[in-house]
MARTIVO-866198 format. One record per residue (C-alpha): residue in one letter; x, y, z. Coordinates in steps of 0.25 Angstrom, whole numbers. Each point is the difference from the previous one (the first is absolute). Example, Ala and Ser with C-alpha at 12.3 -4.5 7.8 and 13.67 -1.06 7.14 Angstrom:
// MARTIVO-866198
+------+-------+-------+-------+
: code :     u :     v :     w :
+------+-------+-------+-------+
:    A :    49 :   -18 :    31 :
:    S :     6 :    14 :    -2 :
+------+-------+-------+-------+
// end
This chain:
// MARTIVO-866198
+------+-------+-------+-------+
: code :     u :     v :     w :
+------+-------+-------+-------+
:    M :   165 :    66 :  -405 :
:    W :    -2 :    -4 :   -14 :
:    L :   -14 :     7 :    -2 :
:    R :     7 :    14 :     3 :
:    A :    10 :    -4 :   -11 :
:    A :   -10 :    -4 :   -10 :
:    A :    -8 :    13 :     2 :
:    A :    12 :     8 :    -2 :
:    A :     4 :    -8 :   -12 :
:    A :   -14 :     2 :    -6 :
:    W :     1 :    15 :     2 :
:    L :    13 :     0 :    -7 :
:    A :    -5 :    -7 :   -12 :
:    V :   -11 :    11 :     0 :
:    G :    11 :    10 :    -1 :
:    A :     7 :    -7 :   -11 :
:    A :   -12 :    -1 :    -8 :
:    A :    -2 :    15 :     2 :
:    L :    14 :     3 :    -6 :
:    L :    -3 :    -9 :   -12 :
:    A :   -14 :     6 :    -3 :
:    D :    -9 :    11 :     3 :
:    V :    -9 :    -6 :    11 :
:    V :    -7 :    14 :     4 :
:    H :   -14 :     0 :    -4 :
:    T :    -4 :    10 :   -11 :
:    G :   -10 :     7 :    10 :
:    L :    12 :     3 :    10 :
:    R :     8 :     7 :   -11 :
:    P :    -2 :    15 :    -2 :
:    D :     2 :     6 :   -14 :
:    D :    10 :    10 :     5 :
:    E :    14 :    -7 :    -1 :
:    A :     5 :     7 :    13 :
:    A :   -12 :    -5 :     7 :
:    H :     1 :   -14 :    -6 :
:    N :    15 :     0 :     5 :
:    T :    -5 :     4 :    14 :
:    V :   -10 :   -11 :     1 :
:    I :    10 :   -10 :    -5 :
:    A :    10 :     5 :    11 :
:    A :   -11 :    -1 :    11 :
:    M :    -4 :   -14 :    -4 :
:    W :    15 :    -4 :     1 :
:    L :     1 :     6 :    13 :
:    A :   -13 :    -7 :     5 :
:    Y :     7 :   -13 :    -6 :
:    A :    12 :     2 :     8 :
:    L :    -8 :     3 :    13 :
:    V :    -7 :   -13 :    -2 :
:    L :    13 :    -8 :    -3 :
:    A :     6 :     6 :    13 :
:    A :   -13 :    -5 :     8 :
:    L :     2 :   -14 :    -6 :
:    L :    15 :     0 :     5 :
:    L :    -3 :     6 :    14 :
:    P :    -7 :    -7 :    12 :
:    G :   -11 :     4 :     8 :
:    A :   -15 :     4 :     0 :
:    R :     2 :    13 :    -7 :
:    A :     8 :    -7 :   -12 :
:    L :   -11 :   -11 :     0 :
:    T :   -11 :    11 :    -2 :
:    V :     8 :     8 :   -11 :
:    A :     3 :   -13 :    -7 :
:    R :   -14 :    -5 :     0 :
:    I :    -6 :    13 :    -5 :
:    G :    11 :     3 :   -10 :
:    V :     2 :   -14 :    -7 :
:    S :   -15 :    -2 :    -1 :
:    A :    -2 :    14 :    -6 :
:    G :    11 :    -3 :   -10 :
:    A :    -6 :   -12 :    -4 :
:    V :   -13 :     7 :    -3 :
:    E :     7 :    11 :    -8 :
:    L :     8 :   -11 :    -8 :
:    A :   -13 :    -7 :    -3 :
:    A :    -5 :    12 :    -6 :
:    A :    13 :     4 :    -8 :
:    A :     1 :   -15 :    -5 :
:    A :   -14 :     0 :    -5 :
:    S :     2 :    14 :    -8 :
:    S :    14 :    -2 :    -5 :
:    G :     1 :   -15 :    -3 :
:    E :    15 :     0 :     1 :
:    P :     6 :   -13 :     5 :
:    A :     9 :     6 :    10 :
:    G :   -13 :     7 :     6 :
:    W :    -6 :   -14 :     2 :
:    V :    12 :    -5 :     6 :
:    G :    -1 :    12 :    10 :
:    L :   -14 :    -3 :     3 :
:    V :     3 :   -15 :     3 :
:    S :    11 :     4 :     9 :
:    G :    -9 :    10 :     7 :
:    L :   -11 :   -10 :     2 :
:    I :    10 :   -10 :     6 :
:    G :     5 :    11 :     9 :
:    T :   -14 :     3 :     4 :
:    V :    -3 :   -14 :     4 :
:    V :    13 :    -1 :     8 :
:    V :    -2 :    12 :     8 :
:    L :   -14 :    -3 :     3 :
:    Q :     4 :   -14 :     6 :
:    P :    -1 :    -1 :    15 :
:    A :    13 :    -7 :     1 :
:    Y :     7 :    12 :    -7 :
:    A :    -7 :    10 :     9 :
:    D :     5 :    -8 :    12 :
:    A :    14 :    -1 :    -5 :
:    Q :     0 :    15 :    -3 :
:    V :    -5 :     4 :    14 :
:    D :     8 :   -10 :     7 :
:    A :    13 :     5 :    -7 :
:    A :    -1 :    12 :     9 :
:    S :    -2 :    -7 :    13 :
:    Y :    10 :     1 :    11 :
:    G :     9 :   -11 :     6 :
:    D :    -7 :   -13 :     2 :
:    E :   -14 :     5 :    -4 :
:    R :    -9 :    -7 :   -10 :
:    R :   -11 :     9 :    -6 :
:    F :   -13 :    -6 :    -7 :
:    L :   -10 :     9 :    -6 :
:    L :   -14 :     0 :     5 :
:    R :   -12 :    -1 :   -10 :
:    P :    -7 :    13 :    -3 :
:    P :   -15 :     1 :     5 :
:    A :   -10 :    -6 :    -9 :
:    P :    -7 :    14 :    -3 :
:    V :    13 :     6 :    -3 :
:    L :     4 :   -11 :    -9 :
:    V :   -13 :    -1 :    -8 :
:    A :    -4 :    15 :    -1 :
:    L :    12 :     9 :     2 :
:    V :    14 :    -6 :    -4 :
:    V :    -2 :     2 :   -15 :
:    P :    -7 :    14 :     1 :
:    T :    11 :     4 :     9 :
:    W :    11 :    -5 :    -9 :
:    A :    -7 :     8 :   -12 :
:    V :    -1 :    13 :     8 :
:    S :    14 :    -1 :     4 :
:    V :     5 :    -2 :   -15 :
:    A :   -10 :    10 :    -6 :
:    G :     3 :    11 :    11 :
:    V :    15 :    -1 :    -4 :
:    A :    -2 :    -1 :   -15 :
:    V :   -11 :     9 :    -4 :
:    G :     5 :    14 :     5 :
:    P :    14 :    -1 :    -6 :
:    L :    -5 :    -6 :   -13 :
:    L :   -10 :    12 :    -2 :
:    L :    11 :    10 :     3 :
:    A :     9 :    -7 :   -10 :
:    G :   -11 :     2 :   -10 :
:    R :    -1 :    15 :     3 :
:    G :   -13 :    -2 :     7 :
:    W :     4 :    10 :    11 :
:    A :   -13 :     3 :     7 :
:    A :    -5 :   -15 :     0 :
:    G :    14 :    -5 :     3 :
:    I :     3 :     9 :    12 :
:    V :   -14 :    -4 :     6 :
:    A :     2 :   -14 :    -3 :
:    A :    14 :     0 :     7 :
:    A :    -4 :     8 :    12 :
:    V :   -12 :   -10 :     2 :
:    G :     6 :   -13 :    -5 :
:    L :    14 :     0 :     6 :
:    P :    -5 :     1 :    15 :
:    V :   -12 :   -10 :    -3 :
:    A :    10 :   -10 :    -6 :
:    A :    10 :     2 :    12 :
:    F :   -12 :    -3 :     9 :
:    A :    -4 :   -13 :    -8 :
:    A :    14 :    -5 :    -1 :
:    H :     1 :     2 :    15 :
:    T :   -12 :    -8 :     2 :
:    L :     6 :   -12 :    -8 :
:    Y :    13 :     2 :     8 :
:    R :    -8 :    -1 :    13 :
:    L :    -5 :   -14 :    -4 :
:    A :    14 :    -4 :    -3 :
:    R :     4 :     3 :    15 :
:    R :    -9 :   -11 :     6 :
:    W :     8 :   -11 :     4 :
:    L :     1 :   -12 :     9 :
:    V :    15 :     0 :     5 :
:    F :     8 :   -11 :     6 :
:    V :    10 :     5 :    10 :
:    P :    10 :    -7 :     9 :
:    N :   -10 :     0 :    11 :
:    G :   -12 :    -4 :    -7 :
:    L :   -10 :     8 :    -9 :
:    V :    -5 :    14 :    -2 :
:    V :   -13 :     3 :    -7 :
:    H :     3 :    14 :    -7 :
:    D :   -14 :     4 :    -6 :
:    H :    -5 :    14 :     2 :
:    L :   -14 :    -5 :    -5 :
:    A :    -1 :   -10 :    11 :
:    V :     7 :     5 :    12 :
:    A :     4 :    14 :     3 :
:    E :    14 :    -4 :     4 :
:    P :     9 :   -12 :    -4 :
:    L :    -4 :   -12 :     8 :
:    P :    12 :    -8 :     5 :
:    L :    -2 :   -14 :     4 :
:    S :    11 :    -7 :     7 :
:    R :     5 :   -14 :    -4 :
:    R :    -4 :    -6 :    14 :
:    G :   -14 :     7 :    -1 :
:    I :    -3 :    -7 :   -13 :
:    H :    -6 :   -14 :     2 :
:    S :    -2 :    -3 :   -15 :
:    I :    -3 :     5 :   -14 :
:    G :    -8 :    -6 :   -11 :
:    P :   -12 :     1 :    -9 :
:    A :   -12 :     6 :     7 :
:    P :   -12 :    -9 :     1 :
:    A :   -13 :     5 :    -5 :
:    D :    -6 :     1 :    14 :
:    T :    11 :     7 :     7 :
:    A :    -2 :    11 :    10 :
:    A :    13 :     7 :    -1 :
:    A :     1 :    15 :    -1 :
:    D :     0 :     3 :   -15 :
:    L :    12 :     9 :    -4 :
:    T :    -2 :    -4 :   -15 :
:    A :    -6 :    14 :    -3 :
:    Q :   -11 :    -8 :    -9 :
:    A :    11 :    -6 :    -9 :
:    L :    -4 :   -11 :    -9 :
:    G :     7 :   -14 :     0 :
:    M :     5 :    -9 :    11 :
:    A :     2 :     6 :    13 :
:    L :    10 :    -5 :    10 :
:    E :    -3 :    -2 :    15 :
:    L :    10 :     4 :    11 :
:    R :    -3 :    -7 :    12 :
:    L :     6 :     7 :    12 :
:    S :     5 :    -7 :    13 :
:    N :    -5 :    13 :     8 :
:    P :    -9 :    11 :    -3 :
:    V :     5 :    13 :    -5 :
:    T :    -5 :    14 :    -2 :
:    A :    -1 :     5 :   -14 :
:    A :    -5 :    14 :    -5 :
:    V :   -10 :    -5 :   -10 :
:    M :    -5 :    10 :   -10 :
:    T :   -15 :     2 :     0 :
:    G :    -1 :    11 :   -10 :
:    R :     8 :     9 :    -9 :
:    N :     8 :     7 :    11 :
:    R :    -6 :    -7 :    12 :
:    S :     5 :   -12 :     8 :
:    E :    -3 :    -7 :    13 :
:    P :     8 :    -9 :     9 :
:    R :    -4 :   -14 :     0 :
:    T :     5 :   -12 :     7 :
:    V :     2 :   -11 :   -10 :
:    T :     4 :   -15 :     2 :
:    D :     1 :    -4 :   -15 :
:    V :     1 :     9 :   -13 :
:    L :    -2 :    -1 :   -14 :
:    V :     9 :     5 :   -11 :
:    S :     0 :    -1 :   -15 :
:    P :    14 :     0 :    -7 :
:    S :     1 :    -1 :   -15 :
:    R :     7 :   -13 :     1 :
:    P :    -5 :    -8 :    12 :
:    A :     8 :   -12 :    -4 :
:    A :    13 :     7 :     0 :
:    V :    -3 :     6 :    13 :
:    L :    -3 :   -13 :     6 :
:    S :    13 :    -6 :    -6 :
:    T :     8 :    12 :     7 :
:    A :    -8 :    -2 :    13 :
:    Q :     5 :   -15 :     0 :
:    R :    14 :     4 :    -3 :
:    R :     0 :    10 :    11 :
:    G :    -5 :   -10 :    11 :
:    L :   -15 :     4 :     0 :
:    K :   -10 :   -11 :     2 :
:    L :    -9 :    -3 :   -12 :
:    A :   -15 :    -2 :     3 :
+------+-------+-------+-------+
// end
């Protein structure tokens, strides 16, 4: 998809700007030449990791790309403001373009769907409102700081503080990144036989719905009595009206679920119009 190509092109432009100018903020450059070279090498390694994530498919690659590209844009903004070099501003613009692209729902859908099997079509589900409002940005910041602070302190010969920061920060960063990764594994999946709701926040196990068992799919009315599998997501919900009741292991707490018989269910894909278009092409009735 063109959005994946655009994100990779923007990140390549960031790399080109880095080759033409010093786009490392002065606060990240130790005075010692060997330590400075170590920081530069580490940043190029991180750049290569993000580039690989932009080129590879899947939820893990999406998570790394979103964390890395946005972190790069923040660093480039600080560097451009301190140096004023034209190439630095070019890198900043490219980083901002890349950030906008990787945060698009269409980019995320293309990334996770690229790892699908056979005749599958995956669509991301919206994150829960409390997570989106209060936790996504802090979790991103923790994942970036946890990786960067310890090694930077060690490079600057702050041995004691660096060891403590790395010992604490790296596991915390891994946990934060894994939390964001789990949000990227919540899908509505079209399969040859129908649909699957794959959402660990709403159902304990993926909920398969056969093509014959789906009466219709469409925007949910305000007064619907359907079982809510949106995990409190904001935005338009789609209602799946079922021909026959099914049993779903609905989540009732962090690690608790209970079986419920449902006749209609609500889901909140990031791109409801694209979901409805795909449903129509696959022969499902639109409400």
